[in-house]
C-alpha positions as a Markdown table, in Angstrom:
| # | Residue | x | y | z |
|---|---|---|---|---|
| 1 | Met | 13.6 | -21.1 | 31.0 |
| 2 | Lys | 13.4 | -19.9 | 27.7 |
| 3 | Phe | 15.5 | -17.0 | 25.8 |
| 4 | Gly | 14.3 | -14.2 | 24.2 |
| 5 | Ile | 16.0 | -11.5 | 22.6 |
| 6 | Phe | 15.8 | -8.0 | 22.8 |
| 7 | Tyr | 15.9 | -4.6 | 20.0 |
| 8 | Glu | 15.5 | -0.8 | 20.9 |
| 9 | Leu | 17.2 | -0.5 | 18.1 |
| 10 | Gln | 20.1 | 2.1 | 19.6 |
| 11 | Leu | 22.0 | 4.2 | 18.3 |
| 12 | Pro | 24.6 | 6.6 | 20.2 |
| 13 | Arg | 25.7 | 9.9 | 18.3 |
| 14 | Pro | 27.6 | 11.1 | 16.3 |
| 15 | Trp | 25.7 | 9.3 | 13.6 |
| 16 | Asn | 26.8 | 9.4 | 10.0 |
| 17 | Ala | 24.9 | 9.0 | 6.6 |
| 18 | Asp | 24.8 | 5.2 | 7.1 |
| 19 | Ser | 24.7 | 4.7 | 10.4 |
| 20 | Glu | 20.7 | 3.2 | 10.7 |
| 21 | Trp | 20.5 | 1.4 | 7.6 |
| 22 | Arg | 24.0 | -0.2 | 9.3 |
| 23 | Leu | 21.5 | -0.4 | 12.3 |
| 24 | Tyr | 19.1 | -1.8 | 10.8 |
| 25 | Gln | 21.1 | -3.9 | 9.2 |
| 26 | Asp | 23.1 | -5.9 | 12.1 |
| 27 | Ala | 20.6 | -6.4 | 14.4 |
| 28 | Leu | 18.9 | -8.4 | 11.3 |
| 29 | Ala | 22.0 | -10.0 | 10.8 |
| 30 | Gln | 22.1 | -11.1 | 14.4 |
| 31 | Leu | 18.8 | -12.4 | 15.1 |
| 32 | Glu | 18.8 | -14.4 | 11.8 |
| 33 | Leu | 22.4 | -15.6 | 13.8 |
| 34 | Ala | 20.1 | -16.0 | 17.2 |
| 35 | Asp | 17.4 | -17.8 | 15.0 |
| 36 | Lys | 19.8 | -20.7 | 14.2 |
| 37 | Leu | 21.1 | -21.0 | 17.3 |
| 38 | Gly | 17.9 | -21.4 | 18.9 |
| 39 | Tyr | 17.2 | -18.5 | 20.9 |
| 40 | Asp | 13.0 | -18.8 | 21.8 |
| 41 | Tyr | 11.9 | -15.1 | 21.7 |
| 42 | Ala | 13.3 | -11.5 | 19.2 |
| 43 | Trp | 11.0 | -8.7 | 21.4 |
| 44 | Glu | 11.0 | -5.6 | 18.9 |
| 45 | Val | 9.7 | -2.3 | 20.9 |
| 46 | Glu | 8.0 | 1.0 | 19.5 |
| 47 | His | 9.0 | 3.6 | 20.4 |
| 48 | His | 8.9 | 7.7 | 18.6 |
| 49 | Phe | 11.4 | 10.0 | 19.1 |
| 50 | Leu | 13.6 | 9.0 | 21.8 |
| 51 | Glu | 16.3 | 9.9 | 20.0 |
| 52 | Glu | 20.0 | 7.7 | 21.0 |
| 53 | Tyr | 18.2 | 5.5 | 22.0 |
| 54 | Ser | 15.6 | 3.6 | 20.6 |
| 55 | His | 15.5 | 4.9 | 16.5 |
| 56 | Ser | 12.6 | 1.4 | 16.1 |
| 57 | Pro | 9.1 | 4.0 | 15.1 |
| 58 | Ala | 8.3 | 0.5 | 12.7 |
| 59 | Pro | 8.8 | -2.6 | 14.1 |
| 60 | Glu | 6.4 | -4.4 | 11.9 |
| 61 | Val | 8.6 | -3.6 | 9.5 |
| 62 | Phe | 11.2 | -4.6 | 10.9 |
| 63 | Leu | 9.6 | -8.1 | 12.6 |
| 64 | Ala | 8.4 | -8.2 | 8.9 |
| 65 | Ala | 12.4 | -8.1 | 7.2 |
| 66 | Ala | 13.6 | -10.4 | 10.0 |
| 67 | Ser | 10.3 | -13.7 | 9.1 |
| 68 | Gln | 11.9 | -13.5 | 5.9 |
| 69 | Arg | 15.3 | -14.7 | 7.3 |
| 70 | Thr | 14.2 | -17.6 | 10.2 |
| 71 | Arg | 11.6 | -20.7 | 10.6 |
| 72 | Asn | 11.4 | -20.7 | 14.2 |
| 73 | Ile | 12.7 | -17.8 | 17.3 |
| 74 | Arg | 9.2 | -16.4 | 17.5 |
| 75 | Leu | 8.9 | -12.5 | 16.7 |
| 76 | Gly | 7.5 | -10.6 | 19.5 |
| 77 | His | 6.0 | -6.8 | 19.8 |
| 78 | Gly | 7.6 | -5.5 | 22.9 |
| 79 | Ile | 5.4 | -3.3 | 23.1 |
| 80 | Phe | 3.0 | -2.0 | 20.3 |
| 81 | Gln | 1.8 | 1.2 | 21.7 |
| 82 | Leu | -2.2 | 1.3 | 21.4 |
| 83 | Thr | -1.7 | 4.7 | 23.3 |
| 84 | Thr | -0.5 | 6.2 | 20.5 |
| 85 | Asn | -1.9 | 3.6 | 17.5 |
| 86 | His | -6.0 | 3.3 | 15.7 |
| 87 | Pro | -7.2 | -1.0 | 17.7 |
| 88 | Ala | -7.5 | -1.6 | 13.4 |
| 89 | Lys | -4.9 | -0.6 | 12.2 |
| 90 | Val | -2.5 | -2.7 | 15.1 |
| 91 | Ala | -5.2 | -5.1 | 14.4 |
| 92 | Ser | -4.7 | -5.6 | 10.7 |
| 93 | Lys | -1.0 | -5.4 | 10.7 |
| 94 | Val | -0.1 | -8.3 | 13.6 |
| 95 | Ala | -2.6 | -10.5 | 11.5 |
| 96 | Ala | -0.1 | -9.8 | 8.7 |
| 97 | Leu | 2.7 | -10.1 | 9.9 |
| 98 | Asp | 1.6 | -13.5 | 11.9 |
| 99 | Leu | 0.9 | -14.4 | 8.5 |
| 100 | Val | 4.2 | -13.7 | 6.7 |
| 101 | Ser | 5.8 | -15.5 | 10.5 |
| 102 | Asn | 3.8 | -19.0 | 9.6 |
| 103 | Gly | 1.8 | -18.1 | 12.6 |
| 104 | Arg | 4.9 | -17.2 | 15.0 |
| 105 | Val | 4.1 | -13.8 | 16.7 |
| 106 | Asp | 3.9 | -12.1 | 20.3 |
| 107 | Leu | 1.9 | -8.9 | 21.0 |
| 108 | Gly | 3.5 | -7.4 | 23.7 |
| 109 | Met | 0.2 | -3.9 | 23.9 |
| 110 | Gly | 1.4 | -0.9 | 26.1 |
| 111 | Glu | 1.0 | 2.8 | 26.8 |
| 112 | Ser | 4.1 | 4.3 | 27.1 |
| 113 | Ala | 5.5 | 6.2 | 29.9 |
| 114 | Ser | 7.7 | 9.3 | 28.3 |
| 115 | Ile | 6.0 | 12.4 | 27.2 |
| 116 | Thr | 8.0 | 13.3 | 24.8 |
| 117 | Glu | 5.8 | 10.1 | 23.2 |
| 118 | Leu | 2.4 | 10.8 | 23.8 |
| 119 | Ala | 2.6 | 14.9 | 24.0 |
| 120 | Pro | 2.9 | 14.7 | 19.8 |
| 121 | Phe | -0.1 | 12.7 | 19.9 |
| 122 | Lys | -2.3 | 14.7 | 22.6 |
| 123 | Val | -1.6 | 11.9 | 24.8 |
| 124 | Ser | -2.0 | 12.7 | 29.1 |
| 125 | Met | 0.0 | 10.9 | 31.4 |
| 126 | Glu | -3.7 | 10.8 | 33.4 |
| 127 | Glu | -5.4 | 9.2 | 30.8 |
| 128 | Lys | -3.2 | 6.5 | 29.0 |
| 129 | Arg | -4.0 | 3.2 | 30.9 |
| 130 | Ala | -8.3 | 4.6 | 30.9 |
| 131 | Ile | -7.5 | 4.2 | 27.2 |
| 132 | Phe | -5.2 | 1.1 | 27.0 |
| 133 | Glu | -7.9 | -0.9 | 28.1 |
| 134 | Asp | -10.8 | 0.8 | 25.3 |
| 135 | Ala | -8.1 | 0.1 | 22.9 |
| 136 | Val | -7.4 | -3.8 | 23.9 |
| 137 | Arg | -11.3 | -4.4 | 23.8 |
| 138 | Cys | -11.9 | -2.6 | 21.0 |
| 139 | Leu | -8.9 | -4.8 | 19.6 |
| 140 | Val | -9.6 | -8.3 | 19.7 |
| 141 | Pro | -13.3 | -8.6 | 18.8 |
| 142 | Met | -11.1 | -7.7 | 15.4 |
| 143 | Phe | -8.8 | -10.6 | 15.0 |
| 144 | Ala | -12.2 | -13.7 | 15.0 |
| 145 | Asp | -14.0 | -14.4 | 12.0 |
| 146 | Gly | -16.5 | -11.8 | 10.7 |
| 147 | Gly | -16.8 | -8.3 | 12.0 |
| 148 | Ser | -16.3 | -5.8 | 15.1 |
| 149 | Glu | -18.2 | -3.2 | 16.7 |
| 150 | His | -16.3 | -1.1 | 19.8 |
| 151 | His | -17.9 | 2.2 | 21.3 |
| 152 | Gly | -16.0 | 3.3 | 24.3 |
| 153 | Ala | -15.3 | 5.9 | 25.5 |
| 154 | Tyr | -12.1 | 6.9 | 23.8 |
| 155 | Phe | -12.7 | 4.5 | 21.1 |
| 156 | Asp | -15.6 | 4.4 | 18.1 |
| 157 | Phe | -16.2 | 1.8 | 15.9 |
| 158 | Pro | -18.4 | 0.7 | 13.5 |
| 159 | Leu | -19.1 | -2.7 | 12.2 |
| 160 | Arg | -15.7 | -3.6 | 10.4 |
| 161 | Asn | -14.6 | -7.2 | 9.0 |
| 162 | Val | -11.0 | -5.7 | 9.6 |
| 163 | Leu | -8.7 | -7.8 | 7.9 |
| 164 | Pro | -6.4 | -9.9 | 7.2 |
| 165 | Lys | -7.2 | -12.4 | 10.2 |
| 166 | Pro | -4.6 | -14.1 | 12.0 |
| 167 | Arg | -3.1 | -17.5 | 11.9 |
| 168 | Gln | -2.8 | -17.8 | 14.9 |
| 169 | Lys | -6.5 | -19.4 | 16.6 |
| 170 | Pro | -7.8 | -17.6 | 18.7 |
| 171 | His | -5.6 | -14.9 | 18.1 |
| 172 | Pro | -1.2 | -14.5 | 19.3 |
| 173 | Pro | -0.3 | -14.5 | 22.7 |
| 174 | Leu | -0.8 | -11.3 | 24.4 |
| 175 | Trp | 1.3 | -9.7 | 27.1 |
| 176 | Thr | 1.2 | -6.1 | 28.5 |
| 177 | Ala | 4.4 | -4.1 | 29.7 |
| 178 | Cys | 5.6 | -4.2 | 32.7 |
| 179 | Ser | 7.8 | -1.2 | 34.6 |
| 180 | Gln | 6.8 | -1.7 | 37.8 |
| 181 | Leu | 6.0 | -4.6 | 40.1 |
| 182 | Gln | 2.2 | -3.7 | 41.0 |
| 183 | Thr | 1.8 | -3.7 | 37.7 |
| 184 | Ile | 2.8 | -7.2 | 37.1 |
| 185 | Ala | -0.2 | -8.5 | 39.5 |
| 186 | Tyr | -2.0 | -6.2 | 37.1 |
| 187 | Ala | -1.0 | -8.0 | 33.9 |
| 188 | Gly | -1.7 | -11.6 | 36.1 |
| 189 | Glu | -5.5 | -10.0 | 36.5 |
| 190 | Lys | -5.8 | -9.6 | 32.9 |
| 191 | Gly | -4.4 | -12.9 | 32.7 |
| 192 | Leu | -1.5 | -11.7 | 29.7 |
| 193 | Gly | 1.4 | -12.6 | 29.6 |
| 194 | Ala | 4.2 | -10.1 | 31.9 |
| 195 | Leu | 7.0 | -8.5 | 29.8 |
| 196 | Gly | 9.2 | -7.1 | 32.9 |
| 197 | Phe | 11.5 | -4.1 | 31.4 |
| 198 | Gln | 12.6 | -3.5 | 35.2 |
| 199 | Phe | 15.7 | -4.7 | 36.1 |
| 200 | Val | 15.4 | -7.0 | 39.7 |
| 201 | Ser | 16.8 | -8.7 | 41.1 |
| 202 | Ala | 16.8 | -13.0 | 41.3 |
| 203 | Asp | 15.6 | -12.7 | 45.1 |
| 204 | Ala | 12.4 | -10.1 | 44.3 |
| 205 | Ala | 11.5 | -12.3 | 40.9 |
| 206 | His | 10.5 | -15.1 | 43.7 |
| 207 | Ala | 7.7 | -12.6 | 44.8 |
| 208 | Trp | 7.0 | -10.8 | 41.4 |
| 209 | Val | 5.8 | -14.9 | 40.1 |
| 210 | His | 4.0 | -15.3 | 43.1 |
| 211 | Ala | 2.0 | -11.8 | 42.5 |
| 212 | Tyr | 1.3 | -12.4 | 39.1 |
| 213 | Tyr | 0.6 | -16.0 | 39.0 |
| 214 | Asn | -1.9 | -15.0 | 41.8 |
| 215 | Gly | -3.2 | -12.6 | 39.9 |
| 216 | Leu | -4.5 | -14.9 | 37.7 |
| 217 | Thr | -6.0 | -17.4 | 39.5 |
| 218 | Arg | -7.8 | -15.8 | 41.8 |
| 219 | Arg | -8.0 | -12.8 | 41.0 |
| 220 | Leu | -8.9 | -12.7 | 37.0 |
| 221 | Asp | -10.2 | -10.2 | 35.5 |
| 222 | Arg | -9.8 | -9.4 | 32.2 |
| 223 | Leu | -10.2 | -6.4 | 30.3 |
| 224 | Ala | -11.8 | -8.8 | 26.6 |
| 225 | Asp | -13.1 | -12.4 | 25.5 |
| 226 | Tyr | -9.0 | -13.6 | 24.9 |
| 227 | Gln | -7.0 | -16.3 | 26.2 |
| 228 | Val | -4.9 | -15.9 | 29.0 |
| 229 | Asn | -1.5 | -15.8 | 28.5 |
| 230 | Pro | -0.3 | -17.4 | 31.9 |
| 231 | Asn | 3.9 | -16.2 | 30.8 |
| 232 | Ile | 6.4 | -13.7 | 33.1 |
| 233 | Ala | 9.0 | -12.2 | 31.2 |
| 234 | Leu | 12.1 | -10.3 | 32.7 |
| 235 | Val | 15.1 | -8.2 | 30.9 |
| 236 | Ser | 18.3 | -8.3 | 31.6 |
| 237 | Phe | 21.6 | -6.2 | 31.2 |
| 238 | Phe | 23.6 | -9.7 | 29.0 |
| 239 | Met | 27.5 | -10.8 | 27.8 |
| 240 | Cys | 28.2 | -13.4 | 27.8 |
| 241 | Ala | 32.0 | -13.9 | 27.0 |
| 242 | Arg | 35.8 | -16.3 | 28.7 |
| 243 | Thr | 35.5 | -14.2 | 32.0 |
| 244 | Asp | 34.0 | -12.2 | 33.7 |
| 245 | Glu | 36.4 | -9.3 | 33.1 |
| 246 | Glu | 35.6 | -9.5 | 29.3 |
| 247 | Ala | 32.4 | -9.6 | 29.3 |
| 248 | Arg | 31.9 | -6.2 | 31.4 |
| 249 | Ala | 34.4 | -5.0 | 28.7 |
| 250 | Lys | 32.0 | -5.6 | 26.0 |
| 251 | Ala | 28.8 | -4.4 | 27.5 |
| 252 | Asp | 30.6 | -1.1 | 29.1 |
| 253 | Gly | 27.5 | 1.3 | 27.7 |
| 254 | Ala | 25.3 | -1.2 | 28.9 |
| 255 | Thr | 23.8 | 1.3 | 31.2 |
| 256 | Phe | 23.7 | 3.9 | 28.5 |
| 257 | Phe | 19.8 | 1.9 | 28.5 |
| 258 | Gln | 19.1 | 3.0 | 32.2 |
| 259 | Phe | 20.2 | 6.8 | 31.6 |
| 260 | Cys | 18.4 | 7.2 | 28.8 |
| 261 | Leu | 15.3 | 5.4 | 29.7 |
| 262 | Arg | 15.4 | 7.4 | 33.5 |
| 263 | Tyr | 15.8 | 10.6 | 31.4 |
| 264 | Tyr | 13.2 | 10.3 | 28.6 |
| 265 | Asn | 11.0 | 9.1 | 31.6 |
| 266 | Ser | 11.0 | 12.0 | 33.7 |
| 267 | Gly | 7.7 | 14.2 | 33.4 |
| 268 | Asp | 9.3 | 17.2 | 35.1 |
| 269 | Arg | 11.2 | 19.1 | 32.8 |
| 270 | Ala | 11.0 | 20.2 | 29.5 |
| 271 | Arg | 11.7 | 18.4 | 25.9 |
| 272 | Pro | 15.4 | 19.9 | 25.1 |
| 273 | Ala | 14.9 | 20.6 | 21.8 |
| 274 | Pro | 16.1 | 17.4 | 18.6 |
| 275 | Gly | 20.1 | 17.6 | 17.9 |
| 276 | Thr | 20.4 | 19.5 | 21.2 |
| 277 | Val | 22.1 | 16.8 | 23.5 |
| 278 | Asn | 24.7 | 14.9 | 23.3 |
| 279 | Met | 22.7 | 11.4 | 24.8 |
| 280 | Trp | 25.9 | 9.9 | 24.5 |
| 281 | Asp | 28.4 | 12.5 | 26.3 |
| 282 | Glu | 25.8 | 13.1 | 29.1 |
| 283 | Tyr | 26.5 | 9.4 | 29.9 |
| 284 | Leu | 29.9 | 9.5 | 29.7 |
| 285 | Lys | 29.5 | 12.6 | 31.8 |
| 286 | Trp | 27.4 | 11.1 | 34.4 |
| 287 | Lys | 29.2 | 7.4 | 34.4 |
| 288 | Ser | 32.0 | 9.6 | 35.0 |
| 289 | Ala | 30.5 | 10.7 | 38.9 |
| 290 | Asn | 29.0 | 7.9 | 38.9 |
| 291 | Gln | 30.9 | 5.3 | 38.4 |
| 292 | Glu | 29.9 | 3.2 | 41.4 |
| 293 | Ala | 26.2 | 3.7 | 40.7 |
| 294 | Ala | 27.2 | 2.6 | 37.1 |
| 295 | Asp | 28.9 | -1.2 | 38.3 |
| 296 | Arg | 25.8 | -1.5 | 40.5 |
| 297 | Ala | 24.2 | -2.0 | 37.5 |
| 298 | Leu | 26.1 | -3.8 | 35.5 |
| 299 | Ser | 26.6 | -6.2 | 39.0 |
| 300 | Gly | 23.4 | -6.9 | 38.1 |
| 301 | Gly | 22.5 | -8.0 | 34.7 |
| 302 | Leu | 23.9 | -11.6 | 33.1 |
| 303 | Ile | 27.0 | -10.0 | 32.1 |
| 304 | Gly | 30.0 | -12.1 | 32.6 |
| 305 | Ser | 31.7 | -15.7 | 31.7 |
| 306 | Pro | 29.4 | -18.8 | 31.0 |
| 307 | Glu | 29.9 | -20.1 | 35.1 |
| 308 | Thr | 28.8 | -16.7 | 36.9 |
| 309 | Ile | 25.7 | -16.7 | 34.1 |
| 310 | Arg | 24.3 | -19.8 | 34.7 |
| 311 | Arg | 24.9 | -20.0 | 38.4 |
| 312 | Lys | 22.8 | -16.6 | 38.4 |
| 313 | Leu | 20.1 | -18.4 | 36.1 |
| 314 | Arg | 19.7 | -21.2 | 38.0 |
| 315 | Lys | 18.6 | -18.4 | 41.4 |
| 316 | Phe | 16.1 | -17.3 | 38.3 |
| 317 | Glu | 15.4 | -20.6 | 37.2 |
| 318 | Gln | 13.9 | -21.7 | 40.9 |
| 319 | Ser | 11.9 | -18.7 | 41.6 |
| 320 | His | 10.3 | -19.6 | 37.7 |
| 321 | Ile | 10.8 | -17.1 | 35.6 |
| 322 | Asp | 9.6 | -18.0 | 32.3 |
| 323 | Gln | 11.7 | -16.3 | 30.5 |
| 324 | Val | 14.9 | -14.0 | 30.2 |
| 325 | Ile | 15.1 | -11.4 | 28.2 |
| 326 | Leu | 18.7 | -10.0 | 27.0 |
| 327 | Leu | 19.0 | -6.8 | 26.6 |
| 328 | Asn | 23.1 | -7.0 | 24.4 |
| 329 | Gln | 22.4 | -4.7 | 22.2 |
| 330 | Ala | 22.8 | -1.6 | 24.2 |
| 331 | Gly | 25.3 | 1.5 | 24.0 |
| 332 | Arg | 27.9 | 0.8 | 21.2 |
| 333 | Thr | 28.7 | -2.5 | 22.2 |
| 334 | Thr | 29.6 | -3.5 | 18.5 |
| 335 | His | 28.4 | -6.1 | 16.5 |
| 336 | Gln | 30.4 | -8.4 | 16.2 |
| 337 | Asp | 30.8 | -9.0 | 20.4 |
| 338 | Ile | 26.9 | -9.2 | 20.7 |
| 339 | Cys | 27.1 | -12.2 | 17.7 |
| 340 | Asp | 30.6 | -13.6 | 19.7 |
| 341 | Ser | 27.6 | -13.2 | 23.4 |
| 342 | Leu | 24.9 | -14.9 | 21.6 |
| 343 | Glu | 27.8 | -17.6 | 19.8 |
| 344 | Leu | 29.0 | -18.6 | 23.9 |
| 345 | Phe | 25.9 | -18.1 | 25.1 |
| 346 | Ala | 23.3 | -20.7 | 23.0 |
| 347 | Glu | 26.6 | -23.5 | 22.6 |
| 348 | Glu | 27.9 | -23.1 | 27.0 |
| 349 | Val | 24.5 | -21.8 | 29.2 |
| 350 | Met | 21.4 | -22.4 | 27.0 |
| 351 | Pro | 21.1 | -26.2 | 26.9 |
| 352 | Glu | 21.0 | -26.9 | 30.8 |
| 353 | Phe | 17.8 | -24.4 | 31.0 |
| 354 | His | 16.2 | -25.6 | 27.5 |
| 355 | Ala | 16.3 | -29.2 | 29.5 |
| 356 | His | 14.0 | -27.7 | 33.2 |
| 357 | Val | 11.2 | -26.0 | 30.1 |
| 358 | Pro | 9.4 | -29.4 | 30.7 |
| 359 | Ala | 9.4 | -29.8 | 34.4 |
| 360 | His | 8.7 | -25.7 | 34.3 |
| 361 | Glu | 5.6 | -26.4 | 33.0 |
| 362 | Ala | 3.9 | -29.2 | 34.8 |
| 363 | Trp | 4.7 | -26.8 | 37.7 |
| 364 | Lys | 2.6 | -23.8 | 35.5 |
| 365 | Ala | -0.5 | -25.9 | 34.4 |
| 366 | Asp | -0.5 | -27.6 | 38.3 |
| 367 | Val | -0.5 | -23.7 | 39.9 |
| 368 | Leu | -3.2 | -23.3 | 37.7 |
| 369 | Ala | -4.9 | -25.8 | 38.1 |
| 370 | Gly | -5.2 | -25.3 | 41.7 |
| 371 | Arg | -3.1 | -27.6 | 42.8 |
| 372 | Ile | -0.1 | -25.9 | 44.0 |
| 373 | Ala | -0.9 | -22.7 | 46.3 |
| 374 | Leu | 1.6 | -19.8 | 46.4 |
| 375 | Glu | 1.8 | -17.5 | 48.8 |
| 376 | Glu | 0.8 | -13.9 | 48.8 |
| 377 | Ile | 3.6 | -12.3 | 49.5 |
| 378 | Asp | 3.6 | -8.2 | 51.1 |
| 379 | Thr | 5.5 | -6.6 | 48.1 |
| 380 | Ser | 5.9 | -3.3 | 49.9 |
| 381 | Asn | 9.6 | -2.5 | 50.3 |
| 382 | Leu | 10.8 | -4.6 | 47.0 |
| 383 | Thr | 11.9 | -2.0 | 44.9 |
| 384 | Asn | 14.1 | -2.1 | 41.4 |
| 385 | Asn | 17.5 | -2.4 | 42.1 |
| 386 | Val | 19.5 | -0.6 | 39.6 |
| 387 | Ser | 19.5 | 2.4 | 42.0 |
| 388 | Ala | 21.4 | 4.7 | 39.5 |
| 389 | Lys | 19.3 | 8.0 | 38.2 |
| 390 | Ala | 20.2 | 9.8 | 35.4 |
| 391 | Pro | 21.1 | 13.9 | 36.5 |
| 392 | Val | 18.4 | 16.2 | 34.7 |
| 393 | Val | 19.5 | 17.4 | 30.9 |
| 394 | Thr | 18.5 | 20.4 | 29.8 |
| 395 | Ala | 18.4 | 21.6 | 26.3 |
| 396 | Gly | 22.2 | 23.8 | 25.3 |
C-alpha cells in the first residue's frame, strides 16, 4: 500500500495579516519533510470562495513551489476543476508542472460539488458532469505531439498546438474525484484512477474495490484515447501519536473538514455574504451539540497510536486499496503536530505496508489480465460511515 498526504489548506478564523503566508509556508515545509520520509504522493485541491475550509485556488502554483523543494514524492492535482477551467489552460499548466518536477505529476480531474464555487462561473449543478466529460475529450489530445482540435457541446477549440508537452508520455496518470460509491464505479468504467474523498469503513472498501475493478475490466468505456490508470485511493482523517488519547486530542479539529464539506456542498439554501459566518465558531457550536456524532467520525479515521493505525490499515490492505491519503492538515491542527505525526507514522507504520506493494501489484496484474475474477457485490446498502450532519448556517 502507498501513502499520500492531502491539502485543502484550511484556515479557520481568526485571521491576521500573516495567516495565509504562514499557512502556505508551513504546508510546503510539511511536504518537504514528507518527501524526505518516503511518502509516495502529495495531493493538492482546487477550491474557490470556500472561506476557512480551503484557501487553495491555485494548486499549480503551490505544487510548482513544492516541486523545487522535493525530489521523489509525486505531486497530484486532487483535483483540477474541469468545469471552471478551459482545457487548454489545464493542459498547459499540467505539462509545465510536469517539466519542472521532472515528470512527477498526477492529474486528478473533477467537477466541483458546490454551488458556492460553480455559480460565479455560470456552471449549473445539472450540467457539470456533461461539461466535465466534454472537457476530458478536449483536454487529453492536447498532451500529444502536434496540434489538436475539438468541437463539442461545451468546448469548441480550433486546431492549435498546445504547449508545452508533459515529460511523462503519453501523459501524466489521470484520476477523477469520487464522492459517492457510484462515482467509484464510474471511474473504473472510464479507466481513471479513483480518488475517494468520502470517508468509508474498511469493510465497505472491499465492495468499493470490486465495483471499481469490475467496471474497468468488464465495462470499460473511456472518454478519450488515454492510458488507463488502474488505481484506487481513499482519504482518511489522520493523526499518529504515541497513544490513542494523545492522537485524539491532537486531531480534535479533524471533523471541521467534514463539517465544512457538508456546509458548502448544501444546495438547498442561499449563500451567506463573505465574512458574515465564522465557520470555526459554528463548528464548535455544532460539535458541542453533537459530540457523539463527532466522536463517531473520528473513530472511523486513522487516528491513534502506531499499533492502532497499523491494525486499521491491515483491513484496508486486505481490500486491495492502492493508496491511503492521509488528511493531517485540518481545522487548527498545529504545524508541529503534523510534522511529528508524519515522522512517527513513517518510522513505525509505513515500512510494513510499503513492503507489500509488489504483492499487491501482482494481484492487480492478475485482475486486469482476467486471471482473478472479482465477484459483483451489491453496494446498494453501503453508505458513508460519517453520519454527522452539519446544521444549516445562514448569514448573520
